[in-house]
C-alpha positions as CSV (number, residue, x, y, z in Angstrom):
1,M,-174.0,29.0,125.9
2,I,-176.3,32.2,125.0
3,R,-179.0,29.8,123.8
4,I,-178.9,28.3,127.1
5,I,-178.8,31.7,129.2
6,I,-181.6,33.0,127.4
7,A,-183.6,30.3,128.3
8,L,-182.9,30.3,131.9
9,V,-183.2,34.3,131.8
10,I,-187.0,33.8,130.7
11,F,-187.4,30.2,132.9
12,L,-187.0,32.1,135.8
13,G,-189.1,35.4,134.6
14,A,-192.0,32.8,134.4
15,M,-191.4,31.4,137.4
16,A,-191.2,34.7,139.5
17,I,-194.3,36.3,137.8
18,S,-196.6,33.3,137.8
19,P,-197.8,33.7,140.9
20,L,-198.3,37.1,140.9
21,L,-200.2,36.5,138.2
22,I,-202.5,33.8,139.8
23,D,-202.2,35.4,143.1
24,E,-200.9,32.2,144.6
25,K,-197.8,31.1,145.8
26,G,-198.0,27.3,145.5
27,Y,-196.7,24.4,147.6
28,I,-194.2,21.3,146.9
29,L,-194.3,18.5,149.4
30,I,-191.9,15.9,149.9
31,A,-192.0,13.4,152.4
32,M,-189.5,10.9,152.7
33,G,-190.0,8.2,155.8
34,N,-190.5,10.8,158.7
35,T,-189.4,13.5,156.8
36,T,-191.1,15.9,155.1
37,I,-189.9,18.8,152.9
38,E,-192.3,21.8,152.2
39,L,-191.3,24.0,149.0
40,T,-192.9,27.0,147.3
41,V,-192.9,26.3,143.4
42,L,-190.9,29.2,142.8
43,S,-188.2,28.4,145.4
44,A,-188.0,24.5,144.4
45,G,-188.0,26.1,140.4
46,I,-184.6,28.1,141.6
47,M,-183.4,25.3,142.9
48,L,-183.3,23.0,140.6
49,T,-182.4,25.7,138.2
50,L,-179.2,26.1,140.5
51,L,-178.5,22.7,140.4
52,F,-178.9,22.4,136.9
53,I,-176.5,25.2,136.0
54,G,-173.8,23.6,138.6
55,L,-173.8,20.2,136.5
56,I,-173.3,21.9,133.2
57,F,-170.8,23.9,134.8
58,G,-169.2,20.6,136.9
59,L,-169.4,18.3,133.2
60,K,-167.6,21.1,131.7
61,I,-164.7,21.4,134.4
62,F,-164.8,17.2,134.5
63,R,-164.3,17.4,130.5
64,G,-161.4,19.9,130.5
65,T,-159.6,17.9,133.4
66,L,-159.9,14.4,131.5
67,N,-158.7,16.0,128.0
68,F,-155.7,17.3,130.0
69,S,-154.8,13.9,131.3
70,F,-155.3,12.4,127.7
71,G,-153.1,15.1,126.4
72,A,-150.5,14.8,128.9
73,W,-150.4,11.0,128.8
74,N,-150.7,10.8,125.0
75,K,-147.7,13.2,125.3
76,M,-145.6,10.8,127.1
77,A,-146.6,7.6,126.0
78,F,-145.9,8.5,122.0
79,A,-142.7,10.9,122.8
80,G,-140.5,8.1,121.7
81,Q,-142.5,7.7,118.5
82,R,-142.0,11.3,117.6
83,K,-138.4,11.6,117.9
84,G,-138.2,8.9,116.0
85,I,-139.9,10.3,113.2
86,A,-138.1,13.3,113.7
87,N,-134.6,11.5,113.1
88,F,-136.1,9.7,110.1
89,N,-137.1,12.9,108.3
90,K,-133.9,14.0,109.4
91,G,-132.4,11.3,107.6
92,L,-134.3,12.1,104.7
93,A,-133.0,15.5,104.6
94,A,-129.0,14.2,105.2
95,Y,-129.5,11.5,102.3
96,M,-131.0,14.3,100.1
97,L,-127.9,16.5,100.9
98,E,-125.4,13.0,100.3
99,D,-124.4,13.2,104.1
100,F,-124.6,9.2,103.9
101,S,-122.9,8.7,107.1
102,Q,-125.2,10.6,109.0
103,A,-128.2,9.3,106.8
104,E,-127.2,5.9,107.6
105,E,-127.3,6.7,111.5
106,L,-130.0,8.3,111.8
107,F,-132.1,5.7,109.7
108,A,-130.8,2.9,112.0
109,K,-131.9,4.9,115.3
110,S,-135.1,5.6,113.7
111,A,-136.0,2.3,112.4
112,I,-137.8,1.1,115.8
113,P,-139.3,4.4,117.5
114,S,-140.7,5.4,114.5
115,K,-142.6,2.5,113.4
116,R,-141.0,2.5,110.2
117,K,-138.8,-0.2,110.1
118,Q,-138.9,-1.6,106.5
119,S,-138.3,1.8,105.1
120,A,-135.4,3.0,108.0
121,Y,-133.7,-0.5,107.3
122,L,-134.3,0.0,103.2
123,L,-132.7,3.3,103.5
124,A,-129.9,2.8,105.6
125,A,-128.8,0.4,103.5
126,S,-128.8,2.5,100.3
127,A,-126.9,4.9,102.4
128,S,-124.3,2.6,103.7
129,A,-123.7,1.3,100.1
130,K,-123.2,4.8,98.7
131,L,-120.1,4.4,100.8
132,E,-119.4,1.4,100.2
133,L,-119.8,-0.1,103.3
134,D,-120.8,-3.9,102.2
135,R,-120.6,-5.3,105.8
136,N,-123.0,-2.7,107.2
137,T,-125.4,-2.7,103.9
138,N,-125.9,-6.6,104.5
139,H,-126.4,-6.2,108.2
140,Y,-129.7,-3.6,107.0
141,L,-130.8,-6.1,104.9
142,A,-130.6,-9.0,107.1
143,L,-132.8,-6.5,109.5
144,L,-134.9,-5.6,106.4
145,E,-135.6,-9.2,105.6
146,Q,-136.5,-10.2,109.1
147,E,-139.1,-7.4,109.2
148,T,-140.5,-8.4,105.4
149,M,-141.2,-12.0,107.1
150,K,-143.8,-10.8,109.4
151,L,-145.9,-8.7,106.5
152,D,-148.3,-10.7,104.1
153,D,-147.9,-8.5,101.3
154,V,-144.2,-6.7,100.6
155,G,-143.8,-3.7,98.1
156,L,-142.2,-4.8,95.2
157,E,-140.1,-1.8,94.6
158,S,-138.7,-2.9,98.6
159,V,-137.4,-6.0,96.7
160,L,-136.5,-4.0,93.9
161,V,-134.1,-2.0,96.1
162,N,-132.7,-5.2,97.9
163,I,-131.6,-6.9,94.4
164,K,-130.0,-3.9,93.5
165,L,-128.1,-3.3,96.8
166,L,-127.0,-6.7,96.8
167,M,-125.7,-6.8,92.6
168,N,-124.3,-3.6,93.5
169,Q,-121.6,-5.0,95.8
170,H,-120.2,-7.4,92.9
171,K,-119.8,-10.6,95.0
172,P,-120.6,-14.1,94.4
173,E,-122.5,-14.3,97.6
174,T,-124.4,-11.5,97.1
175,Y,-125.2,-12.3,93.5
176,A,-126.2,-15.6,95.1
177,K,-128.7,-13.6,97.3
178,A,-129.9,-11.5,94.6
179,R,-130.9,-14.7,92.6
180,E,-132.6,-16.7,95.8
181,I,-134.9,-13.0,95.9
182,I,-135.4,-12.5,91.5
183,D,-136.4,-16.7,91.9
184,E,-139.2,-16.2,94.8
185,H,-140.8,-13.6,93.0
186,H,-140.3,-14.9,89.4
187,K,-143.9,-14.5,88.1
188,Q,-143.8,-10.8,88.6
189,I,-140.8,-11.0,86.3
190,G,-143.5,-10.7,82.9
191,H,-145.5,-8.1,84.5
192,D,-142.9,-5.7,85.6
193,S,-140.2,-4.1,83.6
194,R,-137.9,-3.5,86.3
195,L,-137.8,-7.1,87.6
196,L,-137.0,-8.0,84.3
197,S,-134.5,-5.7,83.6
198,L,-132.2,-6.7,86.9
199,E,-133.0,-10.5,86.0
200,I,-131.3,-9.7,82.1
201,D,-128.5,-8.2,84.1
202,L,-128.2,-11.0,86.8
203,C,-128.4,-13.6,84.2
204,I,-125.4,-11.9,82.1
205,I,-123.4,-11.6,85.0
206,E,-123.8,-15.5,85.8
207,Q,-123.4,-16.0,82.1
208,R,-126.5,-17.3,81.6
209,F,-126.7,-16.1,78.2
210,A,-129.3,-18.0,76.4
211,Q,-131.9,-16.9,79.3
212,A,-130.8,-13.4,78.7
213,I,-131.3,-13.3,75.1
214,D,-134.8,-15.2,75.9
215,Y,-135.4,-12.4,77.7
216,L,-134.6,-9.7,75.4
217,T,-137.8,-10.5,73.3
218,A,-139.9,-9.5,76.2
219,A,-137.7,-6.6,77.1
220,R,-138.1,-5.3,73.2
221,K,-141.7,-5.0,73.9
222,S,-141.2,-2.9,76.9
223,K,-142.1,0.8,76.8
224,L,-140.0,1.4,79.8
225,I,-136.7,-0.1,78.6
226,T,-135.0,2.2,76.4
227,D,-133.1,0.9,73.0
228,E,-129.6,2.0,74.1
229,T,-130.6,-0.5,77.1
230,I,-131.1,-3.4,75.1
231,L,-128.2,-3.0,72.3
232,T,-125.8,-3.1,75.6
233,W,-127.7,-6.0,76.5
234,E,-127.6,-7.9,73.5
235,A,-124.1,-7.0,72.8
236,A,-123.3,-8.7,76.2
237,A,-125.6,-11.6,75.5
238,Y,-124.5,-12.5,72.4
239,Y,-120.8,-12.1,72.8
240,G,-121.3,-14.3,76.0
241,S,-123.2,-16.8,74.0
242,F,-120.5,-16.7,70.8
243,K,-117.8,-17.2,72.9
244,E,-119.2,-20.0,74.9
245,S,-119.8,-21.8,72.0
246,I,-116.1,-21.6,70.6
247,K,-114.9,-22.1,74.5
248,R,-116.6,-25.2,75.1
249,H,-116.6,-26.7,71.5
250,D,-115.2,-25.8,68.4
251,T,-115.6,-23.4,65.3
252,N,-118.4,-25.5,63.7
253,D,-120.6,-25.2,67.5
254,L,-119.7,-21.4,66.9
255,Q,-121.0,-21.6,63.3
256,D,-123.7,-23.3,64.0
257,N,-125.0,-20.8,66.6
258,W,-124.5,-18.2,64.3
259,N,-126.6,-19.6,61.3
260,G,-129.5,-20.8,63.8
261,L,-130.3,-17.2,64.9
262,G,-133.1,-15.6,62.6
263,R,-132.6,-13.9,59.6
264,K,-133.7,-10.6,61.6
265,I,-131.8,-10.9,64.4
266,K,-128.5,-11.7,61.9
267,Q,-129.3,-8.1,60.7
268,R,-128.9,-6.4,64.4
269,E,-125.5,-4.6,64.3
270,A,-125.0,-5.6,67.9
271,V,-125.6,-8.9,67.0
272,V,-123.0,-8.6,64.0
273,L,-120.3,-7.1,66.0
274,A,-120.3,-9.5,69.0
275,Y,-120.0,-12.4,66.3
276,C,-117.3,-10.6,64.3
277,K,-115.7,-10.0,67.6
278,V,-115.2,-13.6,68.6
279,L,-114.4,-14.6,64.9
280,A,-111.3,-11.6,65.4
281,E,-110.4,-13.0,68.6
282,N,-109.6,-16.4,67.0
283,N,-108.3,-15.3,64.2
284,I,-111.5,-16.6,61.6
285,V,-110.8,-15.1,58.8
286,E,-112.3,-16.4,56.3
287,T,-115.8,-16.4,58.1
288,L,-115.6,-12.8,59.2
289,N,-114.6,-11.7,56.0
290,D,-117.7,-13.4,55.1
291,I,-119.6,-11.2,57.1
292,L,-118.2,-7.8,57.0
293,I,-117.3,-7.9,53.0
294,P,-120.9,-7.4,51.8
295,I,-121.3,-4.7,54.7
296,F,-118.4,-2.8,53.4
297,K,-119.6,-3.1,49.8
298,K,-122.9,-1.3,50.8
299,S,-121.0,1.6,52.4
300,A,-121.3,0.7,55.9
301,S,-122.6,3.4,58.0
302,G,-120.3,5.6,60.2
303,E,-121.1,4.3,63.8
304,F,-120.7,0.9,62.5
305,L,-117.1,1.5,60.9
306,K,-116.8,3.0,64.5
307,T,-117.4,0.0,66.4
308,I,-115.5,-2.6,64.2
309,R,-112.1,-0.2,64.4
310,D,-111.9,-2.1,67.8
311,L,-111.9,-5.6,66.4
312,P,-108.5,-6.9,66.5
313,I,-108.2,-8.1,62.9
314,L,-104.7,-9.3,62.0
315,H,-105.3,-10.0,58.2
316,A,-107.5,-7.4,57.0
317,D,-106.2,-7.2,53.5
318,K,-109.7,-7.9,51.4
319,L,-111.2,-5.4,54.2
320,I,-108.3,-2.7,53.3
321,A,-109.2,-2.7,49.8
322,L,-112.6,-2.9,49.8
323,A,-112.0,0.7,52.3
324,Q,-109.3,2.0,49.7
325,K,-111.9,1.4,46.9
326,Q,-114.7,3.2,49.2
327,L,-111.9,6.0,49.5
328,Q,-111.0,6.6,45.5
329,Q,-115.1,7.4,45.3
330,N,-114.7,10.0,47.7
331,I,-111.3,10.9,49.2
332,H,-112.7,13.1,51.7
333,S,-114.8,10.6,53.6
334,G,-113.6,10.5,56.9
335,K,-115.6,7.1,58.2
336,W,-113.6,5.2,55.7
337,L,-110.3,7.2,56.2
338,S,-110.9,6.5,60.0
339,C,-111.4,2.7,58.9
340,L,-108.4,2.2,56.9
341,G,-106.6,3.5,59.4
342,H,-107.3,1.5,62.4
343,L,-107.3,-1.5,59.8
344,A,-103.7,-0.9,58.5
345,L,-102.5,-0.6,62.4
346,N,-104.4,-3.7,63.5
347,S,-102.8,-5.9,60.6
348,G,-99.5,-4.4,61.1
349,Q,-99.6,-2.0,57.8
350,Y,-98.2,1.2,59.8
351,S,-96.9,3.5,57.1
352,L,-100.4,2.9,55.6
353,A,-102.1,3.8,59.1
354,E,-100.1,7.4,59.3
355,K,-101.1,8.1,55.8
356,S,-104.6,7.6,56.6
357,F,-104.6,9.0,59.7
358,L,-102.9,12.4,58.4
359,S,-105.6,12.6,55.6
360,L,-108.5,12.2,58.4
361,I,-106.9,15.4,60.2
362,K,-106.1,17.5,57.0
363,L,-109.9,17.4,56.7
364,E,-110.5,20.1,58.9
365,E,-108.2,22.0,57.4
366,K,-110.2,21.9,53.8
367,E,-113.3,23.4,55.7
368,Y,-114.8,19.7,56.5
369,G,-115.0,20.0,59.9
370,R,-113.1,18.2,62.4
371,Q,-114.1,14.3,61.7
372,Y,-111.3,12.2,63.7
373,D,-111.6,11.7,67.3
374,K,-109.1,11.1,70.1
375,Q,-109.5,7.3,69.6
376,D,-108.0,8.0,66.3
377,L,-105.2,9.9,67.4
378,Q,-104.4,7.5,69.7
379,A,-104.0,4.9,66.7
380,L,-101.7,7.5,64.9
381,A,-99.5,8.0,68.3
382,K,-99.3,4.1,68.3
383,A,-98.7,4.0,64.2
384,Y,-95.4,6.8,64.8
385,S,-94.2,4.7,67.7
386,K,-94.0,1.6,65.9
387,Q,-91.9,2.9,62.9
388,S,-89.6,4.8,65.9
389,L,-90.9,8.4,65.1
390,Y,-90.9,9.1,69.0
391,Q,-91.2,12.6,68.9
392,A,-93.9,12.8,67.1
393,A,-95.6,9.8,68.4
394,D,-95.4,12.3,72.0
395,A,-97.0,15.1,69.8
396,T,-99.8,13.3,68.6
397,W,-100.3,11.4,72.8
398,L,-100.3,15.5,73.9
399,K,-103.1,16.7,71.2
400,A,-105.1,13.2,71.8
401,S,-105.5,14.1,75.6
402,S,-106.4,17.6,75.0
403,L,-109.5,16.1,73.3
């Protein structure tokens, strides 16, 4: 603006001085039909300058009015969308604060005006799932499905959340719907560990144990799936597979199932325990001993011995003898005292179980530290009860409850 003013001053000064310098005013004659207009050069310059300044000011006023009108129209036209976005953001805050009821309401209200239907319906479904409102969850998932059908490329994350919300309802119909969605995106299983995890979980739920076992190979190669998760899958899948063999067929089929496994797989503790559990549940003693005796002779780990104490082994004479033999080498071994106590309890030798657990508890007094746990005390209480020692049983139950 300053430059324009300076230019005008110079221009006007030149126009005013130039006639004086040449001592000649100069004239401009404009003829239009019978009308003639005669102007001096100076007056014409001044008029043109004023006209130019008027045009500049007029343009500025017009632009300001135009901007004001457009801003007002924009404010009115997008007021609903801004309110929807505000409700969406409030919903996120409510969700983070675990106010799921408020979050669900805000997300549902903001879906259409905020033009974030996919995210809003997905979060509304998640919020209602937290409240265990399955009806609402399925309603939002149905709206989400209608919305995503319009999109050429739906993010896999939305698909994963959808599957998880359906599976978390623990109903046959929602499992079936989850299966449909997984099958639609089946090609992604080999490329995404999250979808692979959901597939394995669903296979175990559907009792498709052979398929779950096949997927375990890919799961072990993934860096995103923990060893603990894989062990859980192994235990469930192989236990289901072994149980299915003996349930639908016979003992020979169970044996063939075990023999058909690779050598490395047979060395996995989760697989061994799954097989032993099925053998114990069906009282197949000889085969069970064939599996456990070599492990006992090699001095099994404490973690392994803890896992087999839940096995319903009704005839454990050979295993008890091996546990006692291990204790002869180390009478202060907490893991073998615990193992002996549980084996004796399950096989009905309550007096031996009582002595084993009492010896285990006394280790704490001999500076060996506490080597028993809540399950050991509960087993001792059961041994007391079986021998009609109810006062001692009550005291032991009380002690176990305090751990």
